[in-house]
DRENKOL-672341 format. One record per atom (N, C-alpha, C): residue in three letters; x, z, y. Coordinates in steps of 0.2 Angstrom, whole numbers, plus 5000, padded with zeros to 4 digits. Each point is the difference from the previous one (the first is absolute). Layout:
<sites>
ALAXZY/...
</sites>
This chain:
<sites>
MET467651575186/MET500749985001/MET500350065005/LYS500650024998/LYS500350065003/LYS500349975007/PRO499950035005/PRO500349985007/PRO500849995000/GLY500249955003/GLY500850005000/GLY500349974994/THR499649984996/THR500349974993/THR500349935002/LEU500649994997/LEU500349935001/LEU499649954995/ILE499849955002/ILE499749954996/ILE500549954998/THR500349975005/THR500549954998/THR500549995006/SER500549964999/SER500449975006/SER500149934998/PHE500249965005/PHE500149934999/PHE500349975006/GLN500449945000/GLN500349975006/GLN499449955003/ASP500050005007/ASP499649955003/ASP500449945000/ASN499749955003/ASN500349935001/ASN500650005004/ARG500150065004/ARG500550005005/ARG500650054997/GLY499950024994/GLY500650044997/GLY499950085001/ARG499550025003/ARG499950065002/ARG499750044994/THR500250064999/THR499650044995/THR499450035002/VAL499449994996/VAL499450035002/VAL499850054995/THR499950065002/THR499750064996/THR499350015001/VAL499650004994/VAL499350015000/VAL499950074997/THR499650045004/THR499850074997/THR499350015001/THR499750044997/THR499350035002/THR500050035006/LEU499450005004/LEU500050035006/LEU500150084999/GLN500350045005/GLN500150075000/GLN499950025007/GLU499750075000/GLU499850035007/GLU500649995005/SER500650004998/SER500650005005/SER500049925003/ASP499749964998/ASP500049935002/ASP499549995006/PHE499750055002/PHE499450005005/PHE500349975007/GLU500650035002/GLU500349985006/GLU500249935000/ASP500349974996/ASP500249934999/ASP499449965000/LEU499550024996/LEU499449964999/LEU499650005007/LEU500050055003/LEU499750005007/LEU500349955004/THR500750005002/THR500349955003/THR499949934997/TYR500049994994/TYR499949944997/TYR499349975002/ALA499550054999/ALA499349985002/ALA499949985008/ASN500250045004/ASN500049985007/ASN500449945002/ASP500649994997/ASP500349935001/ASP499649944998/LEU499650014995/LEU499549954998/LEU499549995005/ILE499750055002/ILE499550015005/ILE500349955006/ASP500650035003/ASP500349975005/ASP500149914999/GLU500149994994/GLU500249934999/GLU499349965000/ASP499450044999/ASP499349974999/ASP500049944994/THR500350014995/THR500049954995/THR499450014995/TYR500149964995/TYR499450004995/TYR499950064996/VAL499950055003/VAL499850064996/VAL499450035004/LEU499650054996/LEU499450035003/LEU500250055006/LEU500650024999/LEU500350055006/LEU499949975007/SER499750035005/SER500149965006/SER499750065005/GLY500149985007/GLY499850055005/GLY500550055002/SER499850065000/SER500450055002/SER500550024994/HIS500650035003/HIS500450034995/HIS499750054996/LEU500250014993/LEU499850054996/LEU500450075003/THR499750054998/THR500350075002/THR500350024994/ARG500550065002/ARG500350034994/ARG499550044996/THR499550035003/THR499550034996/THR499649954996/HIS499849945002/HIS499649954996/HIS500549984995/GLU500649985000/GLU500449974996/GLU500350064994/LYS500050065002/LYS500250054996/LYS499450024995/LYS499450005002/LYS499450004996/LYS500049944996/TYR500149945002/TYR500049944995/TYR500550014995/VAL500650025001/VAL500550014995/VAL499850054995/THR499850065003/THR499850054995/THR499449984996/ASP499649975003/ASP499449974995/ASP500249954996/ALA500549955002/ALA500349954995/ALA500350034994/VAL500450055002/VAL500450044994/VAL499550034996/SER499550035002/SER499550044996/SER499649944996/ASP499949955003/ASP499649954996/ASP500549964994/MET500650005001/MET500549984995/MET500050054994/GLN500050065002/GLN500050054995/GLN499450004996/LYS499449985003/LYS499350004997/LYS499949934996/LYS500549955001/LYS500049944997/LYS499549955003/LYS499850025007/LYS499649965004/LYS500449945004/LYS500750015000/LYS500349955004/LYS500750004997/ILE500349945002/ILE500749994999/ILE500349985006/HIS500450045003/HIS500349985007/HIS500750005000/LEU500449945001/LEU500650004999/LEU500449985007/ILE500650025001/ILE500349975006/ILE500749974998/ALA500249965004/ALA500749964999/ALA500450025006/ARG500650024998/ARG500550015005/ARG500649965000/ILE500449995005/ILE500649975000/ILE500450045004/ASP500650024998/ASP500550055004/ASP499750055003/GLY499450034996/GLY499650055004/GLY499449985004/HIS500049945002/HIS499549985005/HIS499449974996/LEU499450025002/LEU499449984997/LEU499949935000/ALA500049964995/ALA499949935001/ALA499349984998/ALA499650034996/ALA499449984997/ALA499650064998/SER499450005001/SER499550054997/SER499549964996/PHE499850024994/PHE499649964997/PHE499650054994/GLU499449984999/GLU499650054996/GLU499449964996/ILE499750044995/ILE499549984997/ILE499450065000/ARG499549995004/ARG499550055000/ARG499549994994/ILE500050044995/ILE499650004995/ILE499350005002/LEU499549964998/LEU499350005003/LEU499650054996/PRO499550035003/PRO499650054996/PRO499449984996/LEU499850044996/LEU499450004996/LEU500049944996/ARG499649964999/ARG499949944996/ARG500549955001/LYS500550015005/LYS500549955002/LYS500750034998/SER500050064997/SER500650034998/SER500549964996/HIS499849954998/HIS500549964996/HIS500449955005/ALA499850005006/ALA500349965005/ALA500450035006/GLY500449975003/GLY500450035005/GLY500049945006/GLU500050035006/GLU500149975006/GLU500750005003/ILE500349945001/ILE500750005002/ILE500050005008/GLY500550035002/GLY500250005007/GLY500850005000/ILE500349955005/ILE500650005000/ILE500249975007/SER500650035002/SER500349985007/SER500750015000/LEU500349965004/LEU500749995001/LEU500350015007/ALA500550045001/ALA500350005007/ALA500349935002/PRO499949985005/PRO500249935003/PRO500749984997/THR500550055001/THR500749994999/THR500149974993/TYR499650034995/TYR500149994993/TYR499549944997/ARG499749965005/ARG499549954997/ARG500549944999/ASP499849954995/ASP500349944998/ASP500750024997/SER500050054996/SER500650024996/SER499850014992/GLY499449994999/GLY499850004993/GLY499750084998/ILE500050035005/ILE499850084999/ILE499250004998/GLY499649965004/GLY499350005000/GLY499849984992/LYS500349944998/LYS499849984993/LYS500350054995/LYS500550045001/LYS500250044995/LYS499550075000/CYS499850015006/CYS499550065001/CYS499449984996/MET499849945000/MET499449984997/MET500150004993/GLU500649984998/GLU500150004993/GLU500050074997/ILE500250045004/ILE500150084998/ILE499350034999/LEU499649985006/LEU499350024999/LEU499649984994/ILE500149944998/ILE499649974995/ILE500250044993/THR500750005000/THR500350044994/THR499650075000/GLU500150045005/GLU499750075001/GLU499250004998/ALA499749955003/ALA499349994998/ALA499850004992/LYS500449964998/LYS499949994992/LYS500350064996/LYS500550045003/LYS500150064997/LYS499550055000/ALA499750005006/ALA499450055001/ALA499349984997/GLY500049944996/GLY499549984995/GLY499549965005/LEU500249985006/LEU499449975004/LEU499949924997/ARG499449985001/ARG499849944997/ARG500049945006/LEU499950025006/LEU500049965006/LEU500250025007/LEU500349965003/LEU500350015007/LEU499649975004/VAL499850025007/VAL499749975005/VAL500450015006/LEU499949965005/LEU500350015006/LEU499649955006/THR500150025006/THR499749965005/THR500649985005/CYS499949945003/CYS500549985004/CYS499749965006/PHE500350005006/PHE499849955005/PHE500149934998/ALA499549965001/ALA499949934998/ALA500549975004/THR500350025006/THR500549965003/THR500750024998/ASN500150044995/ASN500750034998/ASN500249954994/ALA500249945002/ALA500249954995/ALA500550034996/ARG500550035002/ARG500650034996/ARG499850054995/ALA499550045001/ALA499850054996/ALA499549974995/LEU499649955001/LEU499549964996/LEU500549974995/HIS500549975002/HIS500549964995/HIS500350044996/VAL500350065001/VAL500250054996/VAL499550024995/TYR499450035002/TYR499550024995/TYR499849944996/THR499949955002/THR499849944996/THR500649994994/SER500750005003/SER500549994994/SER500050054995/PHE499850075001/PHE499950044995/PHE499350004996/GLY499749955001/GLY499449984996/GLY499350035003/PHE500050035006/PHE499450035003/PHE499649945002/ARG499450004999/ARG499449955002/ARG499650035005/GLU499849955004/GLU499550025005/GLU499350014998/ALA499750065001/ALA499350014998/ALA499549985005/GLY500350015006/GLY499549975006/GLY500350025007/ARG499649995005/ARG500250015008/ARG499450045003/ILE500250045004/ILE499550025005/ILE500149985007/PRO499749965002/PRO500149965007/PRO500050065006/GLY500549995004/GLY500150045005/GLY500050084999/LEU500250024995/LEU500050074999/LEU500550045003/LEU500649975001/LEU500650035003/LEU500149985008/TYR500050045004/TYR500249995007/TYR500850005001/TYR500349955002/TYR500749995001/TYR500249965005/LYS500450035005/LYS500249965006/LYS499549975004/GLU499450035001/GLU499449995004/GLU499749944996/ARG500050004994/ARG499649944996/ARG499750044994/TYR499549974997/TYR499750024994/TYR500249954994/GLU500350044996/GLU500449964994/GLU499650024993/ASP500149944996/ASP499650024993/ASP500550044996/GLU499750044996/GLU500450044995/GLU499949974994/VAL500549994995/VAL500049974994/VAL500150054994/MET499550014996/MET500050044994/MET500349964994/MET500550044997/MET500449974995/MET500050054994/TYR500149974993/TYR500050044994/TYR500549974995/LEU500250054996/LEU500649984995/LEU499750044993/PRO499849964995/PRO499850044995/PRO500750014996/LEU500050074997/LEU500650024997/LEU499950004992/ARG499350004998/ARG499950004994/ARG499349975000/GLN499849974994/GLN499349984999/GLN499550055000/ALA499550005003/ALA499450044999/ALA499749994994/ARG499850054996/ARG499650004994/ARG499250005001/
</sites>
């Protein structure tokens, strides 16, 4: 995928225009602020602890763009009026798993509950099919009922749980593993 390519635009439930593009190197400053805001919020994402540095995020974005060009990743961002609303991706798994991709998705707090997350998931599934993937997988905090509901509504099924794998707000939480077949295996 070419960096900065327009994938689509749509209206969210509040009538705002959402523009979805592939990640490009110039997005790194916005992505750094976005990631550090999620760390500050201490929400249901794996990011936690100290803020990410400019050096770390610059490398992450450079590597992500390179992986997109090598067809190892699909990384998209959604913007509203120039503000980063969501970051969502599919990491193509290596070797004998290269027919599958792992989903990662997050939304800025201001843009939650407006239909953007569901549309991002729909776009990821469409892009996964275009890329020829047969299976999508993801993991989720067992206590994140909102996300589990969304994933289930798209047909994801629970494959299992790992008890106490996630340390979140001074507690050990279960991690749920989910999958969505895109095509039948032969």
